N, C-alpha and C positions, 0 to 999 in steps of 0.2 A: 150489602152492608152487614147483615147478620153474620155472614161467614167471616168477614173481616174482623168483627168484634167478638168472635167466638173465643172465650177465655180458656179453652182447653190447653193445658200444659202437659206435654209428653215427657216421660222419664224413662230411664234405663233401669230395669230390674237387675237383681243379682244374676238371674238366669241369662238375661241379655248380655251382661258383661262377660259371663263365662263363655257364651257363644262367640262373642267378639274376639276374645283372647285365644280362641282355637284357630283363628285365621290371622294372616298379616293384616295389621290395622294401623290407624293413625290416632288411636285413642290415647289421650294424655290428660294431665291435670288442666292444661290450658284449653284443649279442644273439647273436653267433656261438657255435656249440657249442664247449665247452672240450675240447681234444684230450686223449687218454689220458695222454700224457706230462706234461701240465701239471696233472693231478689229484693232489692230495696228501692228501685227507681220508680217513682210515681210520675204522674203527668207533669207536675211542677219541675221535676228534675229534667225532663225533656224540654220543657219551656226554657229553663235557664241554660241548658246545653246549647240550644239554638240562639238564645240571647247572646251568649258568649261568642258563638261562631259568627253570627250576623253582625254584631257590633264590633267590627274589625276594620283594620286599615284597608285590606284588599276590597271589601265591599264598599267602603267609603270611596275608594278610588274608581270603582265601577261607575257610579253615578257622576262623579266629578269628571271622569275621563270622557263620558259621553257628552257632557257639556263642553269640554275642551274640543270635541270633534264637531260641535255645532248644534246639538240639541238644546231646546230650552229646558227649563227646570222640570216642568211636569212631564214632558216627553221622556226625559232621562229616568225619572222616578217610575213612570208607568212601565217602561221596558224592563227595568231591573226587578221590580216587585213581581211583575207577571212571570218572568223567567224563574224566579225563586219560588213562586207559588206552584208553577207547573212541575218543578222537579220534586215536589213533595209527593206527587202521585207514585213514582217508583220507590221513593223513600219509604212510604207507608206500606206499600204492597210487599216490598222485599223485607221490611222490618217485621212483618208477620211471621216469617220463618224463625227469626231470632227469638221472638217471644214464645212461640208455640213449641219449638224444639230446643231452645237454649243453645243453638249453634251459632258459630261465627260466620262471617262472610266467606271464609275459605271453605267451610263445610257446605254452604249453599252452592258455591262454585263447583265443588267436587260432585255434588249431587247432580248438577246440570251437565258438566263436561266430562265427568269421569276422573279418577285419581291421577291420570297422566295428562289428559287434556286440560285439566284444571290448572296446570302450571302456567300456561300462557296468559289467560285472562287475569288470574290473581297476581302474577308478576307484573303485568301491565299496570294494574291498580297500585301495586306496591311501589313501583318505580316512579309513578306519577306523584304518589304521596311524598316520597323522598325528595323529589324535585321541588315540590311546593314547600316542603319543610325548610330546604335551603334558602328559598326565596324569602320566606317570612322571617327566618333567622337574620337575614341581612337587613330587613326592615327594622326588626326589633333591635338589632345590634347598632344601627345608626341612632336609634332613640337612646340607647344606653350611652353611647358616645356623647350625645347632646346633653344628657343629664350630667355626666361627669364634667363636661366642658363648662356647663352653667354653674356647677357647684365649686369647681376648682379654678375656674378662670384661666388666666394666661399660663398657669403652671401646667394645665392639661392641654391647652390649645397648641402648645409647642411640641407636643408628643406626636411623632410621625405615624404611629401605629394605633391611633385612637379607634378608628373604625374596626380594625382587626381585633383589638382587645374587646371592644364592645360586642362584636359578633360572637367571640368565644365565650364571653360571660353569659350572654343571652342563650347561646346554644347549650351550655352546660346546665343552666337553670331549667330549660325545657326537658332535657334528659332526666334530670333529678325528679321532676314532678311526674313524668310519664312512668318512671320506674315504680312509682307508688301504685300504679294500676288504675282501674276504673273508679275505685272509691276516692282516690286522690284527685282525679279529674272532677268528680261530682262535688267534692268539697271546694275545689278551686272555683268552679262555676258558681256555686251558691255564694261564695265570699265576694267574688269580683262583680257579680251582676249589678248590684246597686251602685258600685263605684263607676262602672262603665256608663250607666245611665246618667249619673251626676256629671261626669266629665264631658259627655256628649252634649248635655245641656249648656255646659260652659262654652263650648264651641259656638252654639247658637247665640248665646248672650254676647259674645265678643263680636260676632258678625252683625248682630243688630246694632251694636254700639257704633261700628264704623259706618253703618247706613243711617245714623241718626235716628235709630229705632223706627224706621219706616220700612214696612214690608214691601210697599210698592217699589221703593228704591232698591231694596235687596233683590227682589225677584225679577226686576227689569234688566238686570245685568246680562242674563243669558240671551244669546242670540237666537232669533227665530230663523227657521229655514225659509228660503225665498219661495219655495213651492212645496206642496204636499208630497209630490213625487219623491223629492229628495229625502224626506223623512222615511218613506216606505222602503227606499233603496237601502237605507241604513238599518231599518227596524229589524228585518229578518236575521241578518248576520249578528246583530247585537243581541237579539232575543236568544238565539242559539248559544251565543257565548255566555249569556247569563245562566242558562240552564246548565251548561257544561261546568260553570264555576263550582256548583255544588253537586255536579254529577258524580264525582268520585265518592263523596260522602253518602250520596243516595244509594250507591251500590253496596257499600259496606255498613249500612245502617244497622244491620243485624248484630254487628259487634257491640252496639249499645243497647238495642232492644232486647237482647238476651238477658239483660238485667231488669227488664220491666216486670212489674207485679201483674199486669194484665195487658190485653190488647188495647183496651181503651186508653190506658196510660200513654202508650207510644203513639197511637193514632191521633188523639186529640192534642196531646202535647206537641207533636210535630206540626200538625195542620194549622194550629193557631199561632204557634211561636214564630215559625220561619217567615210567613208573610208580614206579620206585624212588626217584627224586629227589623226586617229588610226595609220596610217603609220608614221606620224610625231613623235608621242609620243613613238611608238615602237622603232623607231630608237634611240630616246633619251634614252629609257630604256636599249637597247642593248649596246649602247656606254657607258652609265654610269656604267653598270654592268661589262663590259670588262675593263673599266678604274679602277674600284675598285680592280680588280684582279692584274692589273699592279702596282697599288699604294700600295696595302696592302697584296697581295699574296693570296687572296680568292675572290670568286664571291659573292658579297653582294647584294642580290636581293631586300632587303628592304631599300629604300632610307633614312628612319629615322635612321636606324642603320649606314648607310654609312656616313651621315653628322656628326655623333657623333665621327667619327675617325679623323676629322680635328682638327688641333691645332689653326687655324686662327678663331678668333671670327667673323670677317667680313664674311668669307665664311659660317660659321655655321649659323649665323643669316640670311644671304641672302637666303640660300637654305631652311632653315626652313620656312621662309616667303613664298617661292615657294610652299612648301608642304601645308601650311595653306590655301593659296588662291586656289590652285588646288583642294583641298579636299572640301572646302566650295562650290565651283561652281558645283561640282558633287553631293555632298551630299544633298543639298537642292532640286535641280531639279529632281534628280533621286530617292531619298530615303525618303525625308520628305514630300514633297508636295503630291506625289501620295497616300500614306496611309491617309493623311489628307483629300484629296478629297473623298476617299472611305468612311471615317467615316461621313463626313458632308452630303454625298449623301444618304448613307444607313439610317441614323438617322437624318434627317434635323431638326426635332423639338428639338432634344437633343443637337446636335452639330452644331454650326456655324463653318465656316472655321477656325477661330482663336482658338476656343475651340478644334477643331479636331487636329490642329497642336500641341497643348499642350498635347493632349492625345497620339498622335504618339510619342512624345518625352518621355512621361512617360513609354510607352511600351519598347522603346529602352533602357531606364535605367534598366528595369527589365531583359531584355535578355542578354545584355553585352557579346556577343560571342567572347571573346578575343582570344580564342584558334585557331580561324580561321587563324591567321597570324603566327602561329608557324613555318610552313614550306610550301614551294611551292606545295608539293604533296597534303597536306591537303587542301590548298586554291584552287588549280586548279581542282584536280581530284575527291576529296571527296565532298567538299561543292558545287562547281559549277556543278559537275556531278549530284548531287541529285536535285539541283535547276532545271536543264534541264528537269528532269523527270516530274516536275510539269508544267513547262512553255510551253514546246512543245505541249502537248495535248490541253492546253487552247488556244494557238494561232491557231491551226488547226480548232478548233470548231468555234471560233469567225469569222474567214475568211470564212468558209463554209456557215455559217448561213447568215452573212451580205451580202456577195458578190454573193453567188450562190442561196441560198434559198429565200432571200428577194430581191436580185438583187439591193441592196442599196436603196430600196424604203421603207421608214418608215412612219407610221402614227404617227405624233408627239403627238396627243391628247392621243391615247392609250399608247404611250410610258410612259407618266407620271402617268397613272392610276396604282394604286396598288391593286385594287380589281375589276377585270373585264377587258374587252378589249381583243384584239387579241393576246397581248403579256403576258396575264395572264396565258395562257396555262391551265394545270389542277392543281387546288389547288395551283396556284402560282408557279409551277415548270414545266419547260420544261423537262419532264422525259427522253426523248431521249438524249438530249444534256448532261444532268446531268449523265446519265448512261454511255455515251461514255467517259466523263471526268474521272469518277471514274475507269472505266475498263482499259482505256489506261494508266492512271497514275500508277495504280497498276502493270500493265505489265512492264512498264519501271523501276519502283522502285525494284520490286522483281527479275528482270532479273540479277541484279548485284550479286545475291547469287546463280545463276544457271550457272555453267561454260559454258554449251553449248549455253546458251542464253545471255551470257555476252555482245555480240556485240550489243544487243538492248540497254543496259544501256550505253555502250560506245558511242552510237549515239542517245541518248534518245531524244534530242530536235528535230532532223530531223525526226527520225522514229516515235516519238510520235505525231508530228504535222501532218505528212502524214497519219498516221494510223487514228487519230481522224477525220481528214478532209475527208478521203475516207468513213469511217463508217457513219459519219454524213450525207453525201450526199446520200449514199445508203439507209439509213433509211428514209430520206426525200422523195426520189423517190418512195419507197414502200408506203409511207403514201399518196402520191398524186395519 
């Protein structure tokens, strides 16, 4: 713990910069370490960051989706909160690099895989971010369309391209805020945090109302499993999916912790905020889903569909604004900024941060994976299950190399070199780490098609992380 909370912040001296400039390098204004004097994020900023990320429609849909699959309310909450608590372990461990060295996720990945080997894992992370950005823009765009419909009435409802225009408006708003950089995100999180809490409480109040203010009536809606075995068969793939949900953000947490004033700020801010905020929004999701059953006779897991059932314009507009705010705070921090940082770090000469934001937005427009939200089974067990197969092995390798092989000691001059230095490895690729990544990812992905190995896929984040971690350490020990 003392090593984790060590507040040493490393800097590049003028002599270091001169040495870096003598070689081919990836040093730029975007990839340069952030000096101590320019760091402004305290523990409360990480708390509000995770508040904005967790109080979101996708997290709401996780708990309500598990209920729709048959879990009772406390089982759904337990699985979601446990998964989001466990993912804070790699988030905090990898966030240490950002605070200590002021470097982004791309620089950490370059450190581990080499300047050329780095391209594959970082591009995987970037493309996953673009994918989720498109999904959440669709959610937010539907809410924008609902607001306009509620405010303009029949004049808007007859417009055939309402969803498309709502999507474009929401998409443009996300890009605008992201272009303001990390400080713009911090301001947004601080401003919206109390609004999100208030509107979440409004969901609870409405649900209590339809249950005649009886908690027994409200929580008795969820169906119990017939046997304990049924729960455990669903528990492990659901838990892996919950970890994978924030697995992408856990990998690139250094993009945010590089702004931290101290290690304590990022450690305690993340460890306290994520589980608490997950518990809060899960309760809101469970209560809202149960309330939908009491009010409309069916469990509606998608809140966008739920608010469309209301006759009151005031309720429709208010809850749509909730969806818009909640989705923006999650979408920018978790899905748009990370791939933008990847593009600007991998190709600093071609992409400034602002150009990278626009490129990430363009890729999101190309993917548009709308089918993800068709049903909870597809969302939780197919999409998130496959994401876990990629993210778990990556997390295990990063932790093994940074914490155990390098023992958190990094030569910052060599870190920025792209042709030579101790982190160039062989031909720009750390062959051992790259081989472990490919091998363990393939095992996790292919196991879903082999019945006897299905348990690996159902636990792919945890098994993949542990497998890649152990193999990396064994290879490193043999090398030494």
